[in-house]
KOLKOLKE-720062 format. One record per residue (C-alpha): residue in three letters; x, y, z. Coordinates in nm, 2 decimals. Layout:
<milos>
 rest      u      v      w
  ALA      X      Y      Z
...
</milos>
This chain:
<milos>
 rest      u      v      w
  MET  12.28   2.56 -12.87
  GLU  12.05   2.73 -12.58
  TYR  12.16   3.01 -12.39
  ARG  12.12   3.04 -12.00
  VAL  11.85   3.31 -11.94
  SER  11.85   3.21 -11.57
  LEU  12.13   3.32 -11.35
  TYR  12.29   3.14 -11.06
  SER  12.63   3.20 -10.86
  VAL  12.82   2.98 -10.64
  PRO  12.67   2.91 -10.30
  GLY  12.84   3.12 -10.03
  VAL  13.02   3.34 -10.29
  ASN  12.96   3.72 -10.27
  ALA  12.70   3.64  -9.98
  MET  12.81   3.97  -9.79
  GLU  12.76   4.18 -10.13
  GLU  12.46   4.33 -10.27
  ILE  12.44   4.25 -10.62
  ASP  12.23   4.40 -10.86
  TYR  12.08   4.10 -11.03
  PRO  11.82   4.26 -11.23
  LYS  12.06   4.47 -11.41
  ILE  12.30   4.15 -11.44
  SER  11.94   3.97 -11.61
  ALA  11.90   4.26 -11.83
  LEU  12.29   4.25 -11.96
  ASN  12.26   3.87 -12.01
  LYS  11.95   3.90 -12.21
  ARG  12.11   4.20 -12.42
  GLY  12.39   3.97 -12.51
  ILE  12.15   3.70 -12.61
  VAL  11.96   3.91 -12.84
  ALA  12.27   4.06 -12.99
  THR  12.45   3.70 -13.06
  ASP  12.12   3.62 -13.22
  GLU  12.16   3.90 -13.42
  GLY  12.49   3.86 -13.50
  LYS  12.64   4.14 -13.34
  LEU  12.90   3.95 -13.15
  GLU  13.11   4.24 -13.02
  LYS  12.81   4.39 -12.86
  ALA  12.71   4.08 -12.71
  VAL  13.07   4.03 -12.57
  GLU  13.04   4.36 -12.42
  ALA  12.70   4.29 -12.26
  PHE  12.79   3.96 -12.11
  THR  13.16   4.12 -11.98
  GLN  12.95   4.41 -11.81
  ALA  12.71   4.16 -11.61
  LEU  13.03   3.93 -11.52
  THR  13.18   4.27 -11.38
  LEU  12.90   4.26 -11.15
  ASP  12.94   3.91 -11.05
  PRO  13.23   3.70 -11.22
  HIS  13.07   3.38 -11.06
  LEU  12.79   3.34 -11.30
  ALA  12.85   3.03 -11.50
  GLY  12.56   3.08 -11.71
  VAL  12.69   3.41 -11.84
  LEU  13.03   3.26 -11.91
  TYR  12.86   3.01 -12.11
  ASN  12.68   3.27 -12.33
  ARG  12.99   3.49 -12.38
  ALA  13.16   3.17 -12.48
  GLU  12.93   3.10 -12.75
  ALA  12.98   3.46 -12.87
  HIS  13.36   3.41 -12.89
  ARG  13.34   3.08 -13.08
  LEU  13.11   3.26 -13.35
  SER  13.32   3.52 -13.38
  GLY  13.64   3.29 -13.44
  ASP  13.79   3.37 -13.09
  PHE  13.83   2.99 -13.00
  GLU  14.09   3.07 -12.72
  ALA  13.85   3.31 -12.53
  ALA  13.56   3.08 -12.60
  GLU  13.76   2.79 -12.43
  ALA  13.87   2.99 -12.14
  ASP  13.52   3.12 -12.04
  LEU  13.38   2.75 -12.06
  SER  13.67   2.60 -11.84
  ARG  13.59   2.89 -11.59
  ALA  13.21   2.78 -11.61
  LEU  13.29   2.41 -11.57
  GLU  13.49   2.52 -11.29
  LEU  13.20   2.69 -11.11
  SER  12.93   2.38 -11.25
  PRO  13.16   2.07 -11.29
  GLY  13.05   1.84 -11.54
  GLU  12.75   2.03 -11.65
  PRO  12.63   1.86 -11.99
  ASP  12.59   2.19 -12.17
  TYR  12.91   2.35 -12.10
  LEU  13.10   2.02 -12.21
  HIS  12.89   1.99 -12.55
  ALA  13.00   2.36 -12.59
  LEU  13.35   2.24 -12.58
  GLY  13.26   1.97 -12.80
  LEU  13.13   2.25 -13.06
  LEU  13.49   2.41 -13.00
  ALA  13.69   2.10 -13.11
  TYR  13.45   2.04 -13.41
  ASP  13.50   2.40 -13.51
  LYS  13.87   2.34 -13.54
  ASP  13.82   2.02 -13.72
  ASP  13.90   1.80 -13.42
  PHE  13.65   1.54 -13.45
  ASP  13.80   1.28 -13.20
  THR  13.80   1.52 -12.93
  ALA  13.46   1.65 -13.00
  ASP  13.32   1.31 -13.03
  ALA  13.46   1.23 -12.68
  LEU  13.33   1.51 -12.53
  TRP  12.99   1.47 -12.66
  ASP  13.02   1.10 -12.53
  ASN  13.08   1.27 -12.17
  VAL  12.77   1.45 -12.21
  LEU  12.55   1.16 -12.30
  LEU  12.70   0.97 -11.98
  ALA  12.57   1.29 -11.76
  LYS  12.25   1.32 -11.97
  PRO  12.17   1.01 -12.22
  ASP  11.88   1.22 -12.38
  HIS  12.09   1.52 -12.47
  PRO  11.95   1.58 -12.83
  GLN  12.22   1.81 -12.96
  ALA  12.48   1.58 -12.85
  TRP  12.34   1.31 -13.04
  ASN  12.28   1.53 -13.35
  ASP  12.61   1.67 -13.34
  LYS  12.77   1.32 -13.32
  GLY  12.53   1.24 -13.62
  ILE  12.70   1.50 -13.80
  VAL  13.06   1.36 -13.73
  ARG  12.97   1.05 -13.85
  PHE  12.79   1.18 -14.17
  ARG  13.11   1.35 -14.28
  ARG  13.29   1.03 -14.24
  GLY  13.06   0.86 -14.47
  LEU  12.92   0.62 -14.17
  TYR  12.56   0.68 -14.26
  GLU  12.42   0.41 -14.07
  GLU  12.56   0.52 -13.74
  ALA  12.45   0.88 -13.84
  ARG  12.11   0.78 -13.88
  ALA  12.11   0.61 -13.53
  CYS  12.25   0.92 -13.39
  PHE  12.01   1.16 -13.57
  GLU  11.70   0.95 -13.47
  LYS  11.81   0.96 -13.13
  ALA  11.82   1.31 -13.14
  VAL  11.46   1.35 -13.27
  ALA  11.35   1.09 -13.04
  ALA  11.46   1.31 -12.74
  ASP  11.35   1.63 -12.91
  PRO  11.10   1.55 -13.18
  GLU  11.09   1.97 -13.27
  LEU  11.48   1.98 -13.31
  GLY  11.45   2.09 -13.70
  GLU  11.82   2.05 -13.75
  ALA  11.82   1.68 -13.68
  TRP  11.54   1.61 -13.90
  PHE  11.73   1.80 -14.18
  ASN  12.03   1.58 -14.13
  LEU  11.79   1.28 -14.15
  VAL  11.67   1.39 -14.51
  ASP  12.02   1.40 -14.61
  THR  12.11   1.08 -14.42
  TYR  11.79   0.88 -14.55
  GLU  11.89   1.00 -14.91
  GLU  12.24   0.87 -14.89
  LEU  12.09   0.52 -14.77
  GLY  11.84   0.50 -15.05
  LEU  11.56   0.53 -14.78
  LEU  11.31   0.71 -14.98
  ARG  11.00   0.65 -14.75
  GLU  11.17   0.77 -14.46
  ARG  11.34   1.06 -14.64
  ALA  10.98   1.18 -14.73
  ALA  10.86   1.13 -14.40
  ALA  11.13   1.34 -14.25
  MET  11.06   1.62 -14.51
  GLU  10.69   1.65 -14.41
  ARG  10.81   1.68 -14.03
  LEU  11.05   1.95 -14.15
  ARG  10.73   2.12 -14.32
  ALA  10.54   2.07 -14.00
  LEU  10.81   2.25 -13.82
  GLY  10.82   2.54 -14.05
  TRP  11.13   2.48 -14.26
  LYS  11.14   2.56 -14.61
  SER  11.37   2.29 -14.72
  GLY  11.55   1.95 -14.59
  ALA  11.76   1.93 -14.87
  GLY  12.14   2.06 -14.95
  GLY  12.37   2.01 -14.66
  ASP  12.45   1.78 -14.37
  GLU  12.42   2.02 -14.09
  GLN  12.30   2.36 -13.98
  ARG  12.64   2.48 -13.81
</milos>
C-alpha cells in the first residue's frame, strides 16, 4: 500500500486554531519510516502524536491503520479506517485497506466486495486488481486471476508484486512464454526471484 505523506483536514474544522502542521508532517513521516522498518509500536506512537495535534487528518488515520494491521490489531485498524472514511467518504485507498483487513481475517468474500467498490470509484486501481487476483489464485481460478493481474500491470507497469503473481499464474496455466516474459520484467524491476509464492502479503 502507499502511505499518505501529504496532510489534509476537513474544511472548516479547527479553522480558528493554530495547528503545527510542520510538526504533524514530521511525526507522520517518522511513523511511515518506523512502519517500513517494522517498528510498529513506534509507528503507532508517532501517528498518535500527530493525531493529538489534529484528530481530523484522514491520511494519518490511514497510515496508523496500516501499522495496526501489520501488528495484528485488526480492531484498532478498522476503527481508524472507519474514521478516515467518515472524513473522506468513498476514498478508494481507504476502502482498499478495509479489504486488506478482511483478507487478513480470511474473509475473502468481503475483501473482494470492498475491492469491487474501489474499482467502481477508480477502475485503474492497480493494487485492487492485484489483490482480487490473489483471491482468485488461492481459489484455483487461474484464468480469472490472470485477467486481474494483467489489469494490475496495465494500470501500473512497475507493480512488481503483480508481475510476481503473474509468473506463478502463467506457470499454473502452462503459459511458458508469458511466464518467461514476466520473469524478465521482474528482473528489470530489480526483483531477484519471481517464483515460489502467489503473493507478497
